[in-house]
N, C-alpha and C positions, 0 to 999 in steps of 0.2 A: 473423508470424501466431500465434505462441505466446508472445509477450512478456508477455501478461497472466497466464500460469500462475505466474510467480514472485511477483508481488504477491498473487495469489489464495492461494497457500500461506502467505505471510506474514500475510495478513488472517485466515485461518482460525486460525493459531497465536495471533495477538494477541487475537482474539475469545475463544478458548477460555481464554486466560491472563488476560483482562481483569479478572476479579474478584480476582485475586491481586496485581495491580499497585496500589500506593498511589495515591490520588486526585490527589496533587500532580504525578503524571506525565501526567495527562490522556490516558490510553490511548484514551479515546473520540475524541479528535481524530485520533489515528493511525488508528484503525479507520475513521473517516469518510473520511479521506484515501485509505486503501488501498481500501476497498470502492467508493468513488466512482470511483476510477481503473479498478478492475477492470470495473465496469459500463460505463463509457465505452469502454474498450478492447474489451470483448466485443461491444458494439453496433457499434462501428466495424469489427471483424473479420467480424462476421456480415453487415453490409451490403456489404462487399467480397467476400463469399463465400469467405473464407479459413477460416471456421469454419462448419460446418453443424450442424443440430439433430438429426442422426442419426449413428450410429456410422459411421466412426471419429472423427467430430467435426472433427478437424483435417484439412485437405485436403492437407497436406504430410507427408512422411515424417520419421522421427526425424533423418535426416541434415540436414534443413533446420530442424527445430524446435529441436534442441539448441543449435546455434550462435546462434540468435536469442535463446533464453532466456539464454545466457551473455553475449552482446554487448549486448542491449537490456534484457531483464527484470531482471537483477541490478543494473546501474547505475541503472535507473529506480527500483527498489525502494529501493536505498540512498539515492537522492536524496530520496525521500519520508521515510525515517527521519531524514535529516539536517535537512530542513526542520522536521519535527516536533520534533526536539531543540532547534533554535533557538527554536521557538515556546514550548516548555516552559521554556527558560532565560529568555526574555523575560518570561514569565508569573511566574516565580519572582522575578526582579528587581523587577518591578512590584509584586508582593505585598509584598515587603520594604519598598519605598518607601512603600506605603500604610500599613503597620504603623508605620513610623517617624514619619510625619506624624500619625497618630492618637495616638501616645504623647506 
Protein backbone atom coordinates (compact mmCIF):
# COMPACT_ATOMS: atom_id res chain seq x y z
CA UNK A 1 0.00 0.00 0.00
CA UNK A 2 2.96 2.35 0.29
CA UNK A 3 5.24 0.92 -2.36
CA UNK A 4 4.68 4.04 -4.48
CA UNK A 5 6.34 6.26 -1.85
CA UNK A 6 9.86 5.19 -2.90
CA UNK A 7 9.45 5.93 -6.64
CA UNK A 8 7.69 9.17 -5.69
CA UNK A 9 10.73 10.28 -3.71
CA UNK A 10 13.02 9.25 -6.58
CA UNK A 11 10.84 11.10 -9.11
CA UNK A 12 10.93 14.27 -7.03
CA UNK A 13 14.73 14.13 -6.80
CA UNK A 14 15.25 13.40 -10.51
CA UNK A 15 12.79 16.12 -11.51
CA UNK A 16 14.53 18.70 -9.33
CA UNK A 17 18.00 17.64 -10.54
CA UNK A 18 16.87 17.26 -14.17
CA UNK A 19 18.30 20.53 -15.45
CA UNK A 20 21.75 19.65 -14.12
CA UNK A 21 21.91 16.29 -15.90
CA UNK A 22 23.43 16.30 -19.41
CA UNK A 23 20.96 15.71 -22.24
CA UNK A 24 22.76 12.54 -23.33
CA UNK A 25 21.40 10.79 -20.21
CA UNK A 26 17.77 11.40 -21.24
CA UNK A 27 16.62 12.21 -17.71
CA UNK A 28 13.20 13.02 -19.16
CA UNK A 29 12.80 9.31 -19.97
CA UNK A 30 13.50 8.40 -16.36
CA UNK A 31 11.13 11.07 -15.07
CA UNK A 32 8.38 9.85 -17.39
CA UNK A 33 8.87 6.27 -16.24
CA UNK A 34 8.91 7.19 -12.56
CA UNK A 35 5.99 9.63 -12.60
CA UNK A 36 3.92 7.31 -14.80
CA UNK A 37 4.45 4.45 -12.38
CA UNK A 38 3.67 6.66 -9.40
CA UNK A 39 0.38 7.81 -10.90
CA UNK A 40 -0.57 4.26 -11.89
CA UNK A 41 0.23 2.89 -8.42
CA UNK A 42 -1.50 5.76 -6.62
CA UNK A 43 -4.69 5.23 -8.65
CA UNK A 44 -4.54 1.49 -7.98
CA UNK A 45 -4.07 1.99 -4.25
CA UNK A 46 -6.84 4.59 -4.10
CA UNK A 47 -9.29 2.29 -5.89
CA UNK A 48 -8.48 -0.51 -3.44
CA UNK A 49 -8.95 1.94 -0.54
CA UNK A 50 -5.39 1.41 0.71
CA UNK A 51 -4.82 5.15 0.31
CA UNK A 52 -7.45 7.73 1.18
CA UNK A 53 -7.62 11.39 0.22
CA UNK A 54 -7.74 12.66 3.81
CA UNK A 55 -5.25 12.40 6.68
CA UNK A 56 -3.54 10.11 7.55
CA UNK A 57 -3.77 9.09 3.84
CA UNK A 58 -2.30 5.61 4.30
CA UNK A 59 -4.74 3.16 5.87
CA UNK A 60 -1.98 1.07 7.46
CA UNK A 61 0.46 1.87 10.20
CA UNK A 62 4.22 2.27 9.92
CA UNK A 63 4.73 -1.38 10.93
CA UNK A 64 3.05 -2.43 7.67
CA UNK A 65 4.17 0.48 5.49
CA UNK A 66 7.92 0.34 6.16
CA UNK A 67 8.42 -3.35 5.25
CA UNK A 68 6.43 -2.88 2.04
CA UNK A 69 8.55 0.11 1.05
CA UNK A 70 11.70 -1.95 1.65
CA UNK A 71 10.44 -5.17 0.07
CA UNK A 72 8.53 -3.75 -2.92
CA UNK A 73 9.22 -0.03 -3.34
CA UNK A 74 13.01 -0.15 -3.44
CA UNK A 75 13.34 -3.13 -5.83
CA UNK A 76 10.65 -1.63 -8.08
CA UNK A 77 12.45 1.73 -8.20
CA UNK A 78 15.83 0.10 -8.81
CA UNK A 79 14.27 -1.86 -11.67
CA UNK A 80 13.07 1.37 -13.27
CA UNK A 81 16.57 2.84 -12.96
CA UNK A 82 18.08 -0.33 -14.48
CA UNK A 83 15.70 -0.26 -17.44
CA UNK A 84 16.40 3.45 -17.95
CA UNK A 85 20.15 2.74 -17.86
CA UNK A 86 19.76 0.08 -20.55
CA UNK A 87 17.69 2.48 -22.66
CA UNK A 88 20.35 5.20 -22.34
CA UNK A 89 23.11 2.73 -23.25
CA UNK A 90 21.21 1.55 -26.33
CA UNK A 91 20.55 5.16 -27.36
CA UNK A 92 24.27 5.96 -27.01
CA UNK A 93 25.26 2.95 -29.11
CA UNK A 94 22.67 3.81 -31.76
CA UNK A 95 23.88 7.42 -31.82
CA UNK A 96 27.47 6.31 -32.36
CA UNK A 97 26.42 4.02 -35.21
CA UNK A 98 24.51 6.82 -36.92
CA UNK A 99 27.55 9.11 -36.64
CA UNK A 100 29.80 6.42 -38.12
CA UNK A 101 27.45 5.86 -41.06
CA UNK A 102 27.17 9.60 -41.74
CA UNK A 103 30.94 10.06 -41.72
